[in-house]
C-alpha positions, 0 to 999 in steps of 0.5 A: 500500500505504500508504495501506490501512495498510502499513509498511516497504514494499519492492519489488524487481524481479529479472532472471531466466531461465529455461530451456525444455529443447526448443523442443517444451516452449516450443511447449507452454507458448506453447500453454498460456498465449497470452493472444491468444486466436487461432483454431486454424486460425492456431496452427500458423502463430503458434507458429513465427513466435514460436518463429522470433522467439525464435531471432531474438533469440537465446533460443536455443541449441544445447546437447548436440544439443539447442535449448533456450530461455532467457526473461527475465523480471522478478520482482517481489517486493512486501513490507509489512509492516501 
């Protein structure tokens, strides 16, 4: 950014947490943003494995009879002034 004239550059990384209110919401969101180009015939097996991995990583939690999925991610925020 400095090379193209920006000054007062500030870069921050915020650790965030997103809650999916159900396994089904997690499955549907994953399908909509899936970057892996998995054939339709293999998708259900893939998503089942993906949900199992989330459980193994303890990213799921049972609350009030429902299972929520908690996904941690990093949000990078960049600010600059010209």
